LOMARKOL-425629 format. One record per residue (C-alpha): z, x, y; chain. Coordinates in nm, 2 decimals, decimal comma, always signed. Example, Ala and Ser with C-alpha at 12.3 -4.5 7.8 and 13.67 -1.06 7.14 Angstrom:
<zatis>
+--------+--------+--------+------+
:      w :      u :      v : unit :
+--------+--------+--------+------+
:  +0,78 :  +1,23 :  -0,45 :    A :
:  +0,71 :  +1,37 :  -0,11 :    A :
+--------+--------+--------+------+
</zatis>
This chain:
<zatis>
+--------+--------+--------+------+
:      w :      u :      v : unit :
+--------+--------+--------+------+
:  -8,45 : +10,90 : +18,69 :    A :
:  -8,16 : +11,08 : +18,90 :    A :
:  -8,20 : +10,82 : +19,18 :    A :
:  -8,18 : +10,52 : +18,96 :    A :
:  -7,88 : +10,65 : +18,76 :    A :
:  -7,70 : +10,71 : +19,10 :    A :
:  -7,80 : +10,36 : +19,22 :    A :
:  -7,69 : +10,19 : +18,89 :    A :
:  -7,36 : +10,40 : +18,90 :    A :
:  -7,30 : +10,26 : +19,26 :    A :
:  -7,35 :  +9,90 : +19,13 :    A :
:  -7,09 :  +9,94 : +18,84 :    A :
:  -6,78 :  +9,87 : +19,08 :    A :
:  -6,66 :  +9,52 : +19,18 :    A :
:  -6,59 :  +9,65 : +19,54 :    A :
:  -6,93 :  +9,78 : +19,60 :    A :
:  -7,08 :  +9,45 : +19,46 :    A :
:  -6,86 :  +9,26 : +19,70 :    A :
:  -6,97 :  +9,50 : +20,01 :    A :
:  -7,34 :  +9,43 : +19,92 :    A :
:  -7,26 :  +9,07 : +19,91 :    A :
:  -7,12 :  +9,06 : +20,26 :    A :
:  -7,39 :  +9,30 : +20,39 :    A :
:  -7,66 :  +9,05 : +20,24 :    A :
:  -7,54 :  +8,82 : +20,52 :    A :
:  -7,52 :  +9,06 : +20,81 :    A :
:  -7,46 :  +9,41 : +20,92 :    A :
:  -7,09 :  +9,51 : +20,94 :    A :
:  -6,87 :  +9,81 : +21,06 :    A :
:  -6,61 :  +9,94 : +20,83 :    A :
:  -6,33 :  +9,72 : +20,99 :    A :
:  -6,56 :  +9,39 : +20,94 :    A :
:  -6,60 :  +9,49 : +20,57 :    A :
:  -6,20 :  +9,55 : +20,55 :    A :
:  -6,14 :  +9,21 : +20,69 :    A :
:  -6,40 :  +9,04 : +20,47 :    A :
:  -6,29 :  +9,19 : +20,15 :    A :
:  -5,92 :  +9,22 : +20,25 :    A :
:  -5,91 :  +9,59 : +20,15 :    A :
:  -5,79 :  +9,92 : +20,32 :    A :
:  -6,00 : +10,13 : +20,55 :    A :
:  -6,01 : +10,41 : +20,30 :    A :
:  -6,14 : +10,18 : +20,02 :    A :
:  -6,41 : +10,03 : +20,25 :    A :
:  -6,50 : +10,36 : +20,37 :    A :
:  -6,52 : +10,53 : +20,04 :    A :
:  -6,73 : +10,26 : +19,88 :    A :
:  -6,96 : +10,23 : +20,18 :    A :
:  -7,05 : +10,59 : +20,14 :    A :
:  -7,12 : +10,55 : +19,77 :    A :
:  -7,37 : +10,27 : +19,86 :    A :
:  -7,52 : +10,48 : +20,15 :    A :
:  -7,55 : +10,80 : +19,93 :    A :
:  -7,72 : +10,59 : +19,64 :    A :
:  -7,98 : +10,47 : +19,92 :    A :
:  -7,88 : +10,11 : +19,94 :    A :
:  -7,76 : +10,12 : +20,30 :    A :
:  -7,85 : +10,26 : +20,64 :    A :
:  -7,60 : +10,34 : +20,90 :    A :
:  -7,64 : +10,34 : +21,28 :    A :
:  -7,39 : +10,43 : +21,55 :    A :
:  -7,29 : +10,19 : +21,81 :    A :
:  -7,04 : +10,36 : +22,04 :    A :
:  -6,76 : +10,48 : +21,81 :    A :
:  -6,85 : +10,23 : +21,53 :    A :
:  -7,07 : +10,31 : +21,23 :    A :
:  -7,27 :  +9,99 : +21,17 :    A :
:  -7,39 :  +9,94 : +20,80 :    A :
:  -7,68 :  +9,72 : +20,68 :    A :
:  -7,91 :  +9,73 : +20,37 :    A :
:  -8,18 :  +9,97 : +20,40 :    A :
:  -8,50 :  +9,72 : +20,33 :    A :
:  -8,73 :  +9,97 : +20,49 :    A :
:  -8,68 : +10,28 : +20,29 :    A :
:  -8,52 : +10,16 : +19,95 :    A :
:  -8,75 : +10,19 : +19,65 :    A :
:  -8,91 :  +9,88 : +19,50 :    A :
:  -8,67 :  +9,90 : +19,20 :    A :
:  -8,36 :  +9,92 : +19,44 :    A :
:  -8,49 :  +9,60 : +19,62 :    A :
:  -8,50 :  +9,44 : +19,28 :    A :
:  -8,13 :  +9,55 : +19,20 :    A :
:  -8,02 :  +9,40 : +19,53 :    A :
:  -8,18 :  +9,07 : +19,44 :    A :
:  -8,02 :  +9,09 : +19,11 :    A :
:  -7,67 :  +9,14 : +19,29 :    A :
:  -7,75 :  +8,84 : +19,52 :    A :
:  -7,84 :  +8,62 : +19,21 :    A :
:  -7,55 :  +8,73 : +19,01 :    A :
:  -7,30 :  +8,66 : +19,28 :    A :
:  -7,44 :  +8,32 : +19,36 :    A :
:  -7,17 :  +8,09 : +19,30 :    A :
:  -6,90 :  +8,33 : +19,23 :    A :
:  -6,58 :  +8,23 : +19,40 :    A :
:  -6,46 :  +8,56 : +19,49 :    A :
:  -6,80 :  +8,64 : +19,65 :    A :
:  -6,79 :  +8,30 : +19,84 :    A :
:  -6,44 :  +8,37 : +19,98 :    A :
:  -6,56 :  +8,72 : +20,11 :    A :
:  -6,84 :  +8,55 : +20,29 :    A :
:  -6,62 :  +8,29 : +20,43 :    A :
:  -6,37 :  +8,56 : +20,56 :    A :
:  -6,66 :  +8,74 : +20,71 :    A :
:  -6,73 :  +8,46 : +20,94 :    A :
:  -6,41 :  +8,56 : +21,14 :    A :
:  -6,42 :  +8,91 : +21,11 :    A :
:  -6,44 :  +9,13 : +21,41 :    A :
:  -6,49 :  +9,48 : +21,52 :    A :
:  -6,12 :  +9,61 : +21,63 :    A :
:  -6,01 :  +9,90 : +21,84 :    A :
:  -6,22 : +10,21 : +21,91 :    A :
:  -6,23 : +10,47 : +21,65 :    A :
:  -6,17 : +10,23 : +21,36 :    A :
:  -6,49 : +10,30 : +21,18 :    A :
:  -6,56 : +10,66 : +21,25 :    A :
:  -6,79 : +10,81 : +20,94 :    A :
:  -6,59 : +11,06 : +20,78 :    A :
:  -6,90 : +11,26 : +20,63 :    A :
+--------+--------+--------+------+
</zatis>
């Protein structure tokens, strides 16, 4: 029950739903999330960490970058159902569509832009 509660709390925020939306398109580093959502580095990192701690994301290092993606391998089955519900819920949403459009031009910026704090 504790894991489900943490997951549902993680999904109760617009920024985190928008982050999942872009990660459903492709893996991203913090700076790419920042560009796609037009948010600060602090806000992007904080919300990526919440999703990571809730079990939705995995993170790998590529040099100084932390690359986030949806953790399809180890997420519980109900977590996959929640991610699918997010996908369906954002289908046709203009904010989600604009985020995905900005993601197309998002690039990894200078070294150290995405160092994971935790």
